[in-house]
N, C-alpha and C positions, 0 to 999 in steps of 0.2 A: 232376869234373863230366863227365858223359857227353855225347856229341854231341847226343843227343836232348834233354837238359835245357838245353843252350845255346839251343835254339829254343823253349823253353817260356816261359810267362808268368813263372814264378818265376826262370828263369835270366837272361834278358837283356831281358825285357819285349817280346820279339817272339813273336807267336803263330805256330805252324807254318803255319797256313793263310795268314798274311800273307807268309811267306818262301818259298812254293812256287816262285815264278818264279826267285828267286835260287838256290834249291837246284837247280832244273832246269838253269840256265845253268852253275852250278858243275860239275854232273855232265857236261854236254856239254864243258866246258873240260877236265876231267880225262880224258875219253875221247879228245879231240883230242890232248892232250899225250902220251898213251900210244899214239897212232896206232891207236885202236880205233874201229870204226864206231859212230856215234851214231844211225843210222837202220837199220831192218831192211827189206830189200827186200820181204818178204812182207807188210809192213804199209803200205808206201808205193807199191808198184807199180813201183819202180825196178828196173833190170836187176840190180843187186847192192847189197849193204850198202855204205854210204859213211861215210867220216870227215867230220864236219861242221866247217866253219870252217877257218881256217888260222892259223899262227903266224908272225909276222914278227920277225926279230932286231932288237934295239936297236943300241946302239953296238958291242957285242961280238958274238962268234959265238953262234948259237942253240944251246943245249945242252938237248936233250930227255931225259927219263927213259928208261930202258930199256923196251922194250915188255913188257907183261905180258899174261897170258891174259885173255880176255874174262870178266868176272864173270858168273856164272850168274844172279844175282839181286841186287836191292838191297832192303834191309830198313831202314825208318825206324821207330824206336820213338817213340811219343808218351808222355811220362810221364803217369801217371794221378794 
């Protein structure tokens, strides 16, 4: 099952349009965990691009994934 079909009516009963907020927050969380900016200064008027949110350790030390290059684009396919 592809990621797109998991969000389809046939896959999980969740329509993509109903999951858009959850998808957006998952993307922001992924960007934050990888220490990548989730906002773009040219779009927000900020002085620089910023990492959104923060991560707090639980009982043990906080282990973040290695930084990755900023993705050039995000493509979501909706099954037809």
